[in-house]
C-alpha positions in Angstrom: 39.3 -44.5 -213.8 41.1 -47.7 -215.4 43.8 -46.7 -217.9 46.4 -48.4 -220.0 49.6 -47.1 -221.7 50.2 -49.9 -223.8 52.7 -51.2 -221.3 51.2 -50.5 -217.8 47.4 -51.3 -216.7 46.5 -48.9 -213.9 43.8 -46.9 -212.3 43.9 -43.3 -211.2 42.0 -41.0 -209.7 42.6 -36.8 -209.4 43.8 -34.1 -211.4 46.8 -34.8 -213.4 48.2 -31.7 -212.3 48.0 -32.5 -208.6 51.0 -34.1 -206.4 51.2 -37.4 -207.2 50.6 -40.3 -204.8 51.6 -43.8 -206.0 50.5 -47.2 -204.6 52.3 -50.3 -205.2 50.0 -53.3 -204.0 51.4 -56.6 -202.7 51.7 -60.4 -204.3 48.0 -61.2 -203.8 46.7 -57.7 -205.1 45.9 -55.5 -207.9 45.6 -51.7 -208.5 41.8 -52.1 -207.8 43.0 -53.1 -204.1 43.5 -49.4 -203.5 40.3 -48.0 -205.0 39.3 -46.7 -201.3 42.6 -44.8 -201.1 41.8 -43.5 -204.8 38.4 -42.1 -203.8 39.7 -41.0 -200.5 43.0 -38.9 -201.4 42.0 -38.1 -205.4 40.6 -34.3 -204.1 43.8 -33.7 -202.9 46.4 -35.8 -205.1 46.6 -37.3 -208.5 46.2 -40.9 -207.1 47.7 -43.6 -208.9 47.5 -47.1 -207.9 49.6 -49.4 -210.8 49.1 -52.8 -211.4 52.3 -54.6 -211.1 54.1 -56.5 -214.0 52.3 -59.6 -215.1 49.0 -58.2 -212.8 45.8 -57.2 -214.2 46.6 -55.0 -217.5 50.5 -55.1 -217.1 52.9 -56.8 -219.1 55.0 -59.6 -217.7 58.7 -59.2 -217.4 60.5 -61.7 -218.9 62.4 -62.3 -215.9 61.0 -61.3 -212.2 63.2 -59.8 -209.7 62.7 -56.9 -207.3 65.9 -54.8 -209.5 63.4 -55.6 -212.2 60.1 -54.8 -211.0 61.5 -51.4 -209.6 63.2 -50.7 -212.8 59.6 -51.3 -214.1 58.6 -48.9 -211.5 60.4 -46.1 -212.7 59.5 -46.4 -216.1 56.1 -46.3 -215.2 56.4 -43.2 -213.3 58.2 -41.7 -216.1 55.2 -42.8 -218.1 52.8 -41.6 -216.1 53.8 -38.5 -215.4 54.4 -39.0 -211.7 57.3 -36.4 -210.5 58.7 -36.9 -207.3 55.6 -38.5 -206.1 54.8 -39.7 -202.8 55.2 -43.8 -202.8 53.4 -46.1 -200.8 54.2 -49.9 -201.3 52.8 -52.7 -199.6 54.3 -55.9 -198.6 56.5 -56.7 -201.8 55.5 -52.8 -203.2 57.3 -51.8 -200.1 60.6 -53.9 -200.8 60.6 -52.6 -204.5 60.2 -48.9 -203.2 63.4 -50.1 -200.8 65.2 -50.9 -204.1 63.7 -47.7 -206.3 65.2 -45.5 -203.5 68.8 -47.9 -204.0 68.6 -46.7 -207.3 67.6 -43.4 -207.3 67.7 -41.5 -204.0 66.0 -38.4 -205.0 62.9 -39.6 -206.8 60.6 -39.9 -204.6 59.4 -36.9 -202.3 58.4 -39.3 -199.2 57.6 -42.9 -199.3 55.3 -45.1 -197.1 56.5 -48.4 -196.4 53.5 -50.5 -195.3 53.5 -53.8 -194.0 57.0 -54.8 -195.4 60.3 -55.9 -194.6 63.7 -55.0 -195.8 65.0 -58.5 -196.0 63.9 -61.7 -197.0 66.9 -63.9 -196.3 69.0 -66.6 -198.4 67.8 -68.5 -200.8 68.9 -71.3 -199.4 67.4 -71.0 -196.2 65.2 -73.4 -194.4 62.7 -70.9 -193.4 62.8 -69.2 -196.8 62.0 -72.8 -199.0 59.0 -73.6 -196.2 57.5 -70.3 -196.7 57.9 -70.7 -201.1 56.1 -74.6 -199.9 53.8 -73.1 -197.9 52.4 -70.7 -200.5 53.3 -72.4 -204.0 52.8 -76.4 -203.1 49.1 -76.2 -203.2 49.2 -75.1 -206.5 51.4 -77.6 -207.3 48.9 -80.1 -205.8 46.4 -79.2 -208.2 44.4 -76.2 -206.4 44.3 -73.0 -207.7 44.0 -69.2 -206.9 40.3 -69.3 -206.9 40.1 -72.1 -204.8 42.8 -70.9 -202.6 41.7 -67.4 -202.4 39.3 -67.3 -199.4 41.8 -69.2 -197.3 44.8 -67.1 -197.8 43.0 -63.6 -197.3 41.5 -65.4 -194.2 45.4 -65.8 -192.8 46.3 -63.0 -194.1 43.6 -60.6 -191.9 43.3 -59.3 -187.9 40.1 -58.3 -186.0 37.1 -57.1 -187.7 38.0 -56.4 -191.0 36.1 -54.5 -193.6 33.5 -57.2 -195.3 33.6 -55.0 -198.7 37.7 -55.1 -198.3 37.6 -58.6 -197.9 35.4 -59.4 -200.5 37.7 -56.9 -203.1 40.9 -59.2 -201.2 39.5 -62.2 -202.4 38.6 -60.9 -205.8 42.0 -59.5 -206.3 43.8 -62.9 -204.9 41.9 -65.1 -207.1 42.4 -63.4 -210.0 46.4 -62.9 -209.9 47.9 -65.3 -212.8 49.4 -68.2 -211.3 52.7 -67.8 -213.3 52.6 -64.6 -212.0 52.1 -65.5 -208.6 55.0 -67.7 -208.7 57.5 -65.9 -210.3 56.5 -63.0 -207.7 56.6 -65.0 -204.7 60.1 -66.4 -206.0 61.5 -63.2 -206.3 61.6 -62.1 -202.6 64.0 -64.9 -202.1 67.2 -63.5 -201.6 66.0 -59.8 -200.9 68.0 -58.3 -198.4 68.7 -54.3 -198.2 69.1 -53.7 -194.5 72.1 -52.1 -195.1 70.5 -49.4 -197.3 68.0 -48.2 -194.5 70.3 -45.5 -193.1 70.5 -44.2 -196.6 66.6 -43.0 -197.2 66.8 -39.6 -197.5 63.2 -38.6 -197.8 60.1 -38.6 -195.2 59.0 -42.0 -194.6 56.5 -43.8 -192.7 56.8 -47.4 -191.5 53.1 -48.6 -191.0 52.2 -52.3 -189.5 49.1 -54.2 -188.0 49.9 -55.9 -184.8 48.1 -58.9 -186.3 50.5 -58.9 -189.6 52.4 -62.5 -189.8 53.9 -61.7 -192.4 55.7 -58.7 -191.9 55.6 -58.5 -187.7 55.3 -55.3 -186.3 58.2 -55.9 -183.6 60.4 -56.4 -186.8 58.7 -52.9 -188.5 59.6 -51.3 -185.5 63.0 -52.2 -185.2 63.3 -51.6 -189.2 62.1 -47.9 -188.5 64.8 -47.1 -185.9 67.4 -47.5 -188.9 65.5 -45.1 -191.5 66.4 -41.8 -190.5 63.9 -39.5 -189.2 61.1 -42.4 -190.0 57.8 -42.2 -188.6 56.3 -45.5 -187.1 52.9 -46.1 -186.5 51.2 -49.8 -185.4 47.4 -50.2 -186.1 46.1 -52.4 -183.1 44.3 -55.8 -184.1 45.5 -55.3 -188.3 46.4 -58.0 -190.0 48.5 -57.7 -193.6 46.0 -56.1 -195.5 45.5 -52.9 -193.7 44.2 -50.9 -196.5 41.3 -53.1 -197.0 41.0 -54.6 -193.5 40.6 -51.3 -191.7 40.5 -48.4 -194.6 39.3 -45.7 -192.7 42.0 -45.7 -190.2 44.6 -46.8 -193.0 43.5 -43.4 -194.7 44.1 -41.0 -191.5 47.2 -42.2 -191.0 48.3 -41.5 -194.7 46.9 -38.1 -194.5 48.7 -37.3 -191.1 52.2 -38.6 -192.8 51.1 -36.2 -196.2 50.3 -33.0 -194.1 53.5 -33.7 -191.9 55.6 -34.3 -195.1 54.0 -30.9 -197.1 55.2 -28.9 -193.9 58.9 -30.8 -193.9 59.1 -30.1 -198.0 57.8 -26.3 -197.2 60.5 -25.6 -194.5 63.5 -27.0 -196.5 62.4 -25.3 -199.6 
């Protein structure tokens, strides 16, 4: 189900009275990138996937930063009635989740940090400059996201990805507004919440792909050691788009985590 509250576009499935499960896409994504998860989890949860500001049906922000995106997410949760949700953040979505927990540690019942990082580094860093140039340079030279989408997606994936998922990934990438892509990419610069990992106090799953070059598995495994009680899962052969490359594996790992989180909540209540 597609819907729009006037400020945010999003897709949802399931009973609004059920526990909320909220999905956040990455820079090349959209709410529809999570349709496989909405279908799978909609029987048990109010599954919601937002269009990040500037994407799909969501209005752009005047100034884009991880902090402003976290503020927008907080507004989105209130607008959709998602009280104490489980939040699944992929890539930059996982950075937004980290920022949200720093601002409001008790806002979620559990979180999934999928193929993400606790830091991007200094704005003036050489690696960071090269990263941004590699992604924005082709646009500066006249390419479009429509022409770049097949190559960009191919560079993100691992072994034997699901063909339907890849078609959806290319469609999402091709339809990101160029101004949004540029602004969101630049929002990565200077992000660093490594110091805050030890303060995360809700059940947390960190999920990586062994073939992910954007959020390498060894980095995510180390990241998990700093989050109290975190669960770490690495999907073999998967690149940066786990939910689209291997939806069955992704859904199974998430389901197991949700069941474990429910057990923890019942024990603590």
